[in-house]
C-alpha positions in Angstrom: -5.7 11.1 7.8 -7.6 11.7 10.9 -7.3 15.0 12.5 -9.1 16.4 15.6 -9.1 19.8 18.0 -10.2 19.8 21.4 -10.7 23.3 23.1 -11.0 24.3 26.6 -9.8 20.5 27.5 -7.5 20.6 30.7 -3.9 19.5 30.2 -2.8 19.6 26.8 -2.6 23.2 26.1 -3.3 22.8 22.8 0.0 20.7 22.2 -0.4 18.4 18.8 0.7 14.6 19.1 1.1 12.7 16.2 -0.2 9.1 16.4 1.2 6.2 13.8 -0.2 2.9 14.3 -1.8 0.7 11.5 -4.7 -1.0 14.8 -7.7 1.2 14.0 -8.9 0.1 17.4 -5.5 1.6 19.4 -5.7 5.2 17.3 -8.8 5.6 18.1 -8.1 4.5 21.7 -5.3 7.1 21.7 -7.0 9.4 20.5 -9.8 9.6 22.7 -7.9 10.0 25.7 -5.4 12.4 24.5 -8.2 14.6 23.2 -10.0 14.6 26.3 -7.2 15.5 28.0 -6.9 19.1 25.7 -4.3 17.5 23.4 -4.9 18.0 19.8 -4.5 14.7 17.4 -3.4 13.6 14.2 -2.8 10.4 13.0 -1.6 7.9 10.5 -2.3 4.2 9.9 1.4 3.5 7.9 4.9 4.6 8.5 5.0 6.4 5.4 2.1 8.5 5.9 3.2 9.1 9.4 6.5 11.1 8.0 4.6 13.2 5.9 2.5 14.4 8.9 5.4 14.6 11.1 6.9 17.2 7.6 3.1 19.0 7.4 1.9 19.3 11.2 5.5 19.6 13.6 4.4 17.8 16.3 5.1 18.6 19.9 5.0 14.5 20.3 4.9 11.3 18.5 3.6 7.8 19.2 4.5 5.1 17.0 3.9 1.7 16.5 7.1 -0.7 15.9 5.4 -2.9 13.2 3.4 -1.2 10.2 3.1 -1.6 7.0 5.1 0.6 4.3 7.7 1.5 6.7 8.5 0.0 9.7 8.3 2.4 13.4 11.9 2.0 13.6 12.7 3.8 9.7 10.5 6.4 10.8 12.1 7.0 14.4 15.4 7.3 12.6 14.1 9.5 10.2 12.5 12.0 12.4 15.4 11.8 14.9 18.4 13.0 12.1 16.3 16.2 11.7 17.0 19.6 14.1 14.6 20.0 17.0 13.2 16.7 16.7 10.2 15.7 18.9 10.4 13.5 21.4 9.1 9.8 20.3 7.1 7.3 22.7 7.2 3.9 20.3 4.3 1.4 21.8 4.8 -2.5 20.8 3.1 -5.8 21.1 7.1 -7.5 20.5 8.5 -8.5 23.7 12.2 -8.9 22.8 14.8 -7.0 24.6 17.4 -6.3 21.6 14.4 -4.4 20.4 14.0 -1.9 22.6 17.9 -1.9 23.1 17.8 -1.0 19.3 14.5 2.0 19.8 16.8 3.4 22.6 20.3 4.0 20.2 17.8 5.6 17.9 16.8 8.0 20.2 13.4 6.6 21.2 12.4 9.1 24.3 10.0 6.2 25.7 8.9 2.7 25.0 5.5 1.0 26.4 4.7 -3.0 25.0 1.3 -3.7 24.5 -1.4 -3.6 25.7 -0.6 -0.9 28.5 -2.9 1.5 30.1 -4.5 4.1 28.7 -3.1 6.1 31.6 0.3 4.8 31.2 0.2 6.7 27.8 -0.7 9.8 29.4 1.9 9.6 31.7 4.5 9.5 29.3 2.9 12.1 27.1 2.7 14.9 29.7 6.5 14.1 30.8 7.8 14.4 27.6 5.2 17.9 26.2 
């Protein structure tokens, strides 16, 4: 688990974003772009540690990959969205299947981005949802 805080940067106003993805390069890219906009990030590299971080940190928003070891993004979304006051969630995936997107939306996902995506697109969704 990596955690970083950036003070004084414009945009995020100290809101916490939990990033859950098993690809260290994607995690690092998301972390960098969000932190430069003032968001505090917490990251996890599998579904189980992501759920633990969601419990511990009470993030303002969660970005979760669909396909991960130990627990899929779908299971993470399902468990988080059952809680009262669940944060908004963005699902990211390299999967192109429309039924996966439909299932994610059925579970309550707030935005869905296909990899590869422009980091500015992620920032737009994060700003919209926080």
